[in-house]
C-alpha positions as a Python dict, from the first residue, in 0.01 Angstrom:
ca = {
    (1, 'M'): (0, 0, 0),
    (2, 'I'): (27, 359, -131),
    (3, 'K'): (385, 246, -281),
    (4, 'V'): (251, -65, -443),
    (5, 'F'): (-43, 113, -586),
    (6, 'S'): (199, 368, -764),
    (7, 'F'): (420, 83, -885),
    (8, 'L'): (102, -92, -1045),
    (9, 'T'): (26, 263, -1199),
    (10, 'M'): (342, 333, -1343),
    (11, 'I'): (366, -41, -1517),
    (12, 'F'): (38, 31, -1645),
    (13, 'L'): (125, 353, -1809),
    (14, 'L'): (456, 206, -1935),
    (15, 'L'): (264, -84, -2100),
    (16, 'P'): (179, 70, -2402),
    (17, 'V'): (522, 230, -2469),
    (18, 'L'): (671, -114, -2372),
    (19, 'N'): (423, -311, -2616),
    (20, 'L'): (492, -55, -2880),
    (21, 'S'): (890, -123, -2842),
    (22, 'A'): (812, -481, -2885),
    (23, 'Q'): (629, -428, -3185),
    (24, 'E'): (894, -241, -3329),
    (25, 'S'): (1147, -484, -3252),
    (26, 'L'): (968, -757, -3414),
    (27, 'Q'): (930, -542, -3727),
    (28, 'K'): (1298, -483, -3766),
    (29, 'S'): (1374, -846, -3666),
    (30, 'L'): (1169, -961, -3943),
    (31, 'E'): (1316, -684, -4207),
    (32, 'K'): (1669, -821, -4091),
    (33, 'K'): (1564, -1177, -4162),
    (34, 'R'): (1425, -1114, -4492),
    (35, 'K'): (1720, -901, -4603),
    (36, 'A'): (1938, -1201, -4490),
    (37, 'L'): (1741, -1457, -4689),
    (38, 'Q'): (1738, -1241, -4994),
    (39, 'D'): (2118, -1192, -4980),
    (40, 'E'): (2160, -1576, -4960),
    (41, 'I'): (1952, -1643, -5275),
    (42, 'L'): (2174, -1373, -5466),
    (43, 'Q'): (2511, -1569, -5343),
    (44, 'I'): (2322, -1889, -5473),
    (45, 'N'): (2234, -1717, -5802),
    (46, 'R'): (2632, -1630, -5855),
    (47, 'R'): (2738, -2006, -5773),
    (48, 'L'): (2477, -2128, -6022),
    (49, 'L'): (2622, -1869, -6300),
    (50, 'K'): (2982, -2018, -6245),
    (51, 'T'): (2830, -2378, -6283),
    (52, 'K'): (2887, -2479, -6634),
    (53, 'H'): (2579, -2734, -6646),
    (54, 'T'): (2795, -3001, -6784),
    (55, 'E'): (2725, -3360, -6644),
    (56, 'S'): (2984, -3359, -6386),
    (57, 'D'): (2833, -3044, -6258),
    (58, 'A'): (2448, -3131, -6251),
    (59, 'L'): (2485, -3271, -5879),
    (60, 'I'): (2619, -2942, -5800),
    (61, 'E'): (2355, -2766, -5971),
    (62, 'Y'): (2069, -2976, -5802),
    (63, 'R'): (2207, -2907, -5484),
    (64, 'Q'): (2224, -2530, -5534),
    (65, 'I'): (1871, -2515, -5661),
    (66, 'K'): (1736, -2725, -5357),
    (67, 'R'): (1938, -2500, -5132),
    (68, 'K'): (1757, -2201, -5313),
    (69, 'I'): (1404, -2363, -5308),
    (70, 'Y'): (1444, -2399, -4919),
    (71, 'V'): (1581, -2040, -4891),
    (72, 'R'): (1288, -1892, -5088),
    (73, 'Q'): (1028, -2110, -4886),
    (74, 'K'): (1177, -1958, -4590),
    (75, 'L'): (1150, -1607, -4736),
    (76, 'I'): (799, -1668, -4822),
    (77, 'K'): (702, -1770, -4458),
    (78, 'N'): (908, -1432, -4337),
    (79, 'L'): (696, -1241, -4588),
    (80, 'Q'): (370, -1388, -4450),
    (81, 'N'): (453, -1295, -4109),
    (82, 'E'): (547, -937, -4183),
    (83, 'I'): (226, -902, -4372),
    (84, 'N'): (25, -1051, -4087),
    (85, 'H'): (245, -829, -3840),
    (86, 'L'): (148, -518, -4032),
    (87, 'N'): (-219, -646, -4031),
    (88, 'W'): (-192, -640, -3687),
    (89, 'L'): (-56, -297, -3664),
    (90, 'I'): (-301, -156, -3944),
    (91, 'K'): (-603, -273, -3708),
    (92, 'Q'): (-480, -175, -3393),
    (93, 'N'): (-404, 175, -3551),
    (94, 'E'): (-736, 189, -3693),
    (95, 'K'): (-886, 137, -3351),
    (96, 'K'): (-673, 387, -3205),
    (97, 'R'): (-759, 644, -3504),
    (98, 'K'): (-1164, 566, -3395),
    (99, 'A'): (-1085, 632, -3043),
    (100, 'L'): (-881, 929, -3123),
    (101, 'N'): (-1163, 1072, -3362),
    (102, 'K'): (-1432, 1018, -3065),
    (103, 'E'): (-1197, 1191, -2815),
    (104, 'L'): (-1165, 1505, -3065),
    (105, 'E'): (-1524, 1539, -3127),
    (106, 'Q'): (-1614, 1521, -2754),
    (107, 'L'): (-1328, 1783, -2687),
    (108, 'K'): (-1457, 2008, -2963),
    (109, 'A'): (-1844, 1972, -2820),
    (110, 'D'): (-1701, 2036, -2463),
    (111, 'Y'): (-1510, 2328, -2587),
    (112, 'A'): (-1837, 2457, -2775),
    (113, 'E'): (-2040, 2449, -2504),
    (114, 'M'): (-1809, 2606, -2282),
    (115, 'I'): (-1767, 2899, -2519),
    (116, 'R'): (-2179, 2908, -2539),
    (117, 'K'): (-2194, 2929, -2182),
    (118, 'S'): (-1934, 3188, -2122),
    (119, 'Y'): (-2098, 3420, -2397),
    (120, 'N'): (-2310, 3587, -2129),
    (121, 'T'): (-2006, 3685, -1921),
    (122, 'R'): (-1776, 3783, -2192),
    (123, 'S'): (-1743, 4169, -2132),
    (124, 'R'): (-1508, 4314, -1879),
    (125, 'Q'): (-1807, 4502, -1701),
    (126, 'D'): (-1982, 4130, -1653),
    (127, 'K'): (-1669, 3995, -1474),
    (128, 'L'): (-1640, 4321, -1252),
    (129, 'F'): (-1997, 4255, -1163),
    (130, 'F'): (-1944, 3917, -1093),
    (131, 'L'): (-1689, 3985, -851),
    (132, 'F'): (-1802, 4310, -679),
    (133, 'S'): (-2151, 4134, -594),
    (134, 'S'): (-1977, 3924, -376),
    (135, 'E'): (-2069, 3921, 6),
    (136, 'S'): (-1745, 3917, 128),
    (137, 'F'): (-1361, 3968, 51),
    (138, 'Q'): (-1329, 3581, 69),
    (139, 'Q'): (-1611, 3499, -169),
    (140, 'A'): (-1469, 3766, -418),
    (141, 'F'): (-1110, 3609, -395),
    (142, 'K'): (-1279, 3252, -477),
    (143, 'R'): (-1474, 3425, -756),
    (144, 'A'): (-1144, 3550, -870),
    (145, 'Q'): (-960, 3222, -849),
    (146, 'Y'): (-1264, 3064, -1020),
    (147, 'L'): (-1227, 3319, -1344),
    (148, 'K'): (-863, 3272, -1346),
    (149, 'Q'): (-902, 2886, -1354),
    (150, 'Y'): (-1164, 2886, -1582),
    (151, 'A'): (-952, 3094, -1842),
    (152, 'K'): (-660, 2841, -1814),
    (153, 'Y'): (-895, 2560, -1845),
    (154, 'R'): (-1014, 2681, -2175),
    (155, 'R'): (-667, 2746, -2288),
    (156, 'E'): (-579, 2391, -2204),
    (157, 'Q'): (-897, 2260, -2374),
    (158, 'A'): (-801, 2442, -2703),
    (159, 'D'): (-422, 2321, -2665),
    (160, 'E'): (-565, 1971, -2624),
    (161, 'I'): (-778, 1976, -2923),
    (162, 'E'): (-479, 2083, -3149),
    (163, 'K'): (-270, 1796, -2975),
    (164, 'K'): (-512, 1542, -3059),
    (165, 'K'): (-551, 1682, -3420),
    (166, 'K'): (-153, 1622, -3472),
    (167, 'E'): (-184, 1300, -3315),
    (168, 'L'): (-430, 1199, -3572),
    (169, 'A'): (-251, 1370, -3846),
    (170, 'V'): (49, 1141, -3767),
    (171, 'L'): (-156, 842, -3710),
    (172, 'N'): (-327, 868, -4028),
    (173, 'E'): (16, 915, -4200),
    (174, 'K'): (157, 600, -4056),
    (175, 'L'): (-148, 424, -4155),
    (176, 'L'): (-100, 516, -4528),
    (177, 'K'): (285, 414, -4476),
    (178, 'D'): (213, 83, -4337),
    (179, 'K'): (-84, -23, -4595),
    (180, 'A'): (165, 91, -4893),
    (181, 'A'): (422, -128, -4690),
    (182, 'K'): (183, -421, -4674),
    (183, 'E'): (78, -386, -5059),
    (184, 'K'): (454, -392, -5148),
    (185, 'L'): (514, -690, -4923),
    (186, 'Y'): (197, -841, -5097),
    (187, 'Q'): (341, -797, -5471),
    (188, 'E'): (673, -930, -5338),
    (189, 'Y'): (511, -1280, -5186),
    (190, 'L'): (338, -1303, -5488),
    (191, 'K'): (653, -1278, -5700),
    (192, 'E'): (843, -1525, -5482),
    (193, 'T'): (549, -1777, -5499),
    (194, 'E'): (602, -1783, -5876),
    (195, 'Q'): (949, -1790, -5876),
    (196, 'I'): (967, -2101, -5676),
    (197, 'K'): (722, -2275, -5918),
    (198, 'K'): (984, -2237, -6165),
    (199, 'E'): (1266, -2325, -5984),
    (200, 'Q'): (1089, -2674, -5888),
    (201, 'Q'): (1047, -2737, -6236),
    (202, 'K'): (1412, -2654, -6312),
    (203, 'Q'): (1499, -2876, -6055),
    (204, 'L'): (1288, -3171, -6181),
    (205, 'A'): (1465, -3110, -6506),
    (206, 'V'): (1829, -3138, -6364),
    (207, 'V'): (1677, -3495, -6160),
    (208, 'N'): (1534, -3604, -6488),
    (209, 'K'): (1880, -3519, -6689),
    (210, 'I'): (2090, -3696, -6385),
    (211, 'K'): (1845, -3993, -6385),
    (212, 'K'): (1884, -4067, -6779),
    (213, 'K'): (2273, -4076, -6713),
    (214, 'K'): (2232, -4302, -6409),
    (215, 'N'): (2520, -4520, -6454),
    (216, 'Y'): (2760, -4233, -6505),
    (217, 'Y'): (2656, -4062, -6187),
    (218, 'L'): (2665, -4389, -5974),
    (219, 'K'): (3002, -4439, -6079),
    (220, 'L'): (3092, -4064, -5996),
    (221, 'I'): (2910, -4113, -5646),
    (222, 'K'): (3102, -4420, -5568),
    (223, 'A'): (3443, -4265, -5692),
    (224, 'K'): (3368, -3950, -5443),
    (225, 'Q'): (3265, -4204, -5155),
    (226, 'R'): (3605, -4397, -5215),
    (227, 'E'): (3801, -4052, -5213),
    (228, 'Q'): (3616, -3948, -4901),
    (229, 'A'): (3671, -4291, -4710),
    (230, 'K'): (4040, -4253, -4778),
    (231, 'I'): (4035, -3921, -4633),
    (232, 'D'): (3849, -4063, -4336),
    (233, 'R'): (4110, -4356, -4272),
    (234, 'M'): (4373, -4081, -4323),
    (235, 'I'): (4235, -3883, -4042),
    (236, 'E'): (4177, -4178, -3823),
    (237, 'N'): (4524, -4280, -3855),
    (238, 'L'): (4646, -3943, -3769),
    (239, 'I'): (4427, -3941, -3464),
    (240, 'K'): (4580, -4275, -3344),
    (241, 'K'): (4920, -4153, -3403),
    (242, 'A'): (4865, -3834, -3212),
    (243, 'I'): (4727, -4064, -2926),
    (244, 'A'): (5047, -4291, -2928),
    (245, 'K'): (5252, -3970, -2938),
    (246, 'S'): (5045, -3808, -2660),
    (247, 'N'): (5085, -4119, -2439),
    (248, 'R'): (5473, -4183, -2476),
    (249, 'K'): (5554, -4026, -2128),
    (250, 'V'): (5299, -4233, -1944),
    (251, 'K'): (5364, -4567, -1806),
    (252, 'K'): (5420, -4855, -2090),
    (253, 'S'): (5073, -5012, -1971),
    (254, 'L'): (4885, -4728, -2088),
    (255, 'R'): (5123, -4636, -2415),
    (256, 'H'): (4918, -4878, -2661),
    (257, 'S'): (4576, -4743, -2539),
    (258, 'S'): (4354, -4607, -2795),
    (259, 'K'): (4230, -4323, -2572),
    (260, 'F'): (4428, -4008, -2468),
    (261, 'F'): (4607, -4017, -2111),
    (262, 'L'): (4442, -3710, -1928),
    (263, 'T'): (4628, -3475, -1693),
    (264, 'P'): (4422, -3341, -1433),
    (265, 'E'): (4424, -3048, -1634),
    (266, 'G'): (4326, -3221, -1936),
    (267, 'K'): (4050, -3386, -1754),
    (268, 'K'): (3906, -3035, -1642),
    (269, 'L'): (3919, -2929, -1991),
    (270, 'A'): (3755, -3230, -2097),
    (271, 'N'): (3474, -3210, -1885),
    (272, 'K'): (3430, -2832, -1970),
    (273, 'F'): (3391, -2943, -2334),
    (274, 'S'): (3160, -3234, -2265),
    (275, 'A'): (2941, -2968, -2044),
    (276, 'N'): (2877, -2757, -2334),
    (277, 'K'): (2720, -3035, -2564),
    (278, 'G'): (2458, -2853, -2755),
    (279, 'A'): (2611, -2493, -2687),
    (280, 'L'): (2930, -2492, -2885),
    (281, 'P'): (2968, -2187, -3114),
    (282, 'W'): (2932, -2249, -3510),
    (283, 'P'): (3312, -2260, -3645),
    (284, 'V'): (3197, -2036, -3920),
    (285, 'K'): (2902, -1804, -3921),
    (286, 'K'): (2613, -1718, -4168),
    (287, 'A'): (2620, -2108, -4285),
    (288, 'Y'): (2386, -2419, -4312),
    (289, 'I'): (2443, -2789, -4310),
    (290, 'S'): (2482, -2899, -4654),
    (291, 'R'): (2570, -3249, -4576),
    (292, 'R'): (2463, -3415, -4249),
    (293, 'F'): (2640, -3671, -4047),
    (294, 'G'): (2636, -4036, -4041),
    (295, 'K'): (2470, -4290, -4299),
    (296, 'Q'): (2203, -4162, -4514),
    (297, 'P'): (2042, -4233, -4866),
    (298, 'H'): (2149, -4007, -5164),
    (299, 'E'): (1916, -3694, -5221),
    (300, 'I'): (1840, -3853, -5585),
    (301, 'F'): (1934, -4233, -5586),
    (302, 'K'): (1756, -4343, -5262),
    (303, 'N'): (1909, -4677, -5281),
    (304, 'V'): (2238, -4543, -5247),
    (305, 'T'): (2374, -4500, -4925),
    (306, 'V'): (2605, -4234, -4847),
    (307, 'V'): (2823, -4192, -4527),
    (308, 'N'): (2968, -3882, -4377),
    (309, 'N'): (3219, -3883, -4033),
    (310, 'G'): (3137, -3480, -3978),
    (311, 'I'): (2921, -3247, -4131),
    (312, 'Y'): (2978, -2975, -4425),
    (313, 'L'): (2890, -2638, -4342),
    (314, 'A'): (2812, -2427, -4657),
    (315, 'T'): (2898, -2069, -4633),
    (316, 'E'): (3006, -1759, -4787),
    (317, 'P'): (3338, -1709, -5011),
    (318, 'G'): (3627, -1592, -4777),
    (319, 'S'): (3463, -1688, -4450),
    (320, 'K'): (3671, -1724, -4132),
    (321, 'V'): (3689, -2027, -3927),
    (322, 'Y'): (3672, -2012, -3548),
    (323, 'A'): (3771, -2247, -3286),
    (324, 'V'): (3437, -2368, -3119),
    (325, 'F'): (3618, -2425, -2773),
    (326, 'E'): (3960, -2355, -2610),
    (327, 'G'): (4196, -2591, -2640),
    (328, 'K'): (4567, -2691, -2806),
    (329, 'V'): (4633, -2723, -3168),
    (330, 'L'): (4743, -3059, -3216),
    (331, 'Q'): (4850, -3068, -3566),
    (332, 'I'): (4791, -2922, -3924),
    (333, 'Q'): (4766, -3159, -4221),
    (334, 'L'): (4742, -3085, -4596),
    (335, 'I'): (4489, -3355, -4685),
    (336, 'P'): (4475, -3430, -5070),
    (337, 'G'): (4146, -3324, -5219),
    (338, 'G'): (4073, -3136, -4839),
    (339, 'N'): (4324, -2874, -4851),
    (340, 'N'): (4439, -2767, -4503),
    (341, 'T'): (4283, -2960, -4191),
    (342, 'V'): (4326, -2809, -3851),
    (343, 'F'): (4310, -3048, -3534),
    (344, 'I'): (4238, -2900, -3200),
    (345, 'K'): (4252, -3104, -2879),
    (346, 'H'): (4025, -3041, -2587),
    (347, 'G'): (4129, -3308, -2308),
    (348, 'N'): (4018, -3638, -2512),
    (349, 'Y'): (3813, -3455, -2734),
    (350, 'L'): (3925, -3324, -3084),
    (351, 'T'): (3742, -3087, -3327),
    (352, 'I'): (3865, -3118, -3664),
    (353, 'Y'): (3831, -2820, -3897),
    (354, 'G'): (3883, -2920, -4292),
    (355, 'N'): (3929, -2748, -4631),
    (356, 'L'): (4099, -2439, -4501),
    (357, 'K'): (4278, -2244, -4755),
    (358, 'E'): (4464, -2010, -4492),
    (359, 'V'): (4567, -2115, -4151),
    (360, 'Y'): (4639, -1862, -3890),
    (361, 'V'): (4777, -2102, -3615),
    (362, 'K'): (5033, -2353, -3574),
    (363, 'P'): (5099, -2690, -3360),
    (364, 'G'): (5142, -2647, -3006),
    (365, 'D'): (4940, -2312, -2986),
    (366, 'R'): (4677, -2250, -2739),
    (367, 'V'): (4360, -2123, -2864),
    (368, 'K'): (4052, -1960, -2708),
    (369, 'T'): (3674, -1998, -2797),
    (370, 'R'): (3550, -1811, -3107),
    (371, 'Q'): (3945, -1729, -3196),
    (372, 'V'): (3991, -1695, -3597),
    (373, 'I'): (4218, -2010, -3694),
    (374, 'G'): (4189, -1973, -4063),
    (375, 'K'): (3959, -1909, -4385),
    (376, 'V'): (3736, -2176, -4591),
    (377, 'A'): (3863, -2256, -4936),
    (378, 'T'): (3617, -2189, -5233),
    (379, 'D'): (3640, -2434, -5516),
    (380, 'V'): (3601, -2351, -5873),
    (381, 'Y'): (3243, -2358, -5888),
    (382, 'G'): (3204, -2099, -5596),
    (383, 'K'): (3123, -2357, -5348),
    (384, 'T'): (3242, -2267, -4997),
    (385, 'E'): (3225, -2577, -4745),
    (386, 'L'): (3387, -2651, -4405),
    (387, 'K'): (3425, -3014, -4311),
    (388, 'F'): (3362, -3015, -3951),
    (389, 'R'): (3427, -3294, -3735),
    (390, 'I'): (3432, -3376, -3354),
    (391, 'Y'): (3595, -3694, -3222),
    (392, 'K'): (3625, -3857, -2859),
    (393, 'N'): (3942, -4020, -2861),
    (394, 'T'): (3877, -4246, -3177),
    (395, 'T'): (3524, -4236, -3149),
    (396, 'K'): (3310, -4037, -3420),
    (397, 'L'): (3057, -3786, -3300),
    (398, 'N'): (2779, -3619, -3438),
    (399, 'P'): (2869, -3218, -3443),
    (400, 'E'): (2526, -3139, -3506),
    (401, 'Q'): (2425, -3244, -3128),
    (402, 'W'): (2708, -3039, -2987),
    (403, 'L'): (2671, -2704, -3183),
    (404, 'Q'): (2407, -2425, -3083),
    (405, 'R'): (2072, -2490, -3260),
    (406, 'M'): (2073, -2196, -3556),
    (407, 'K'): (1782, -1958, -3521),
}
């Protein structure tokens, strides 16, 4: 029972320390997130400077402004969270300051009372008289101990008053800093709110510009879709050829299958890959999905349907590409309009990494999860996108359902 009580007492004493640590951790996390969002806005601004604002670039400009508005909205929300967190800290510290002031005043009053009471026994003679008037040696000893403890208590009270004064000074300084930080964040919040209005107006102007040249852009979109469909067919044919080549060594009845024939080792790897659905690491760091999987209406012309057999991951120039799972490099192809494309086999699953300017693996290589396999290419407009696909045999899968959810 005593052990349980001691443990609970220790936890109770540690709670303020743990809470303070958690609050500091939250503050650092919010600051880190704010910095990352600000960095992304700067990168988009650099890409926008490279966009020449010609008719053919208007769609690129629209997407960049759209992303910047989204990032700025996240930044504003993050600033609100930071301000709210600082408000909470300030309120908690104001309460603490009041409690400290009250405690300090009480200590001072107690100390003053102690000095007043000890005034009558301030002389050495009075103390000696107090000791020698004892009725026995034991009583004299006790009185001597009392005087000693009383003197010690006075010193401790004086030290405690100084300690509380220092605590109060530190707390007052922190409150001033937190209030200044809150004001700075609020000014930044106002600035970002104003900036987002300007960018929304700019986005509307680009949309109007595109809609005025509707026929031109519809032709451009259809041409891009035809080019993409051609690349998709090429990739699907490469997968079919890879399946046929892989199945050459099995019995004749299985050679013309549209599925990879799996060895026990291949089945084990495929099962492991399947078990990691929703938990695969992203093939690039600091990325976002700029174009999603499947059929969807065009972002401006809603009556036009666009089709993607994978997802596009917009990232920073020079970003490394990582294998999302262990496997074997099946092939590397130079796709017209798509740079280098790496195919990695995981049993009967394939992960395909398109638009690589550099490749660090070769066909037949065994790769590990998160191994660097290349670098993403950047176009003349500063756009850096990885085209990422997942297949099970010849069946297209939505990569977004397989990757870890971004924080």
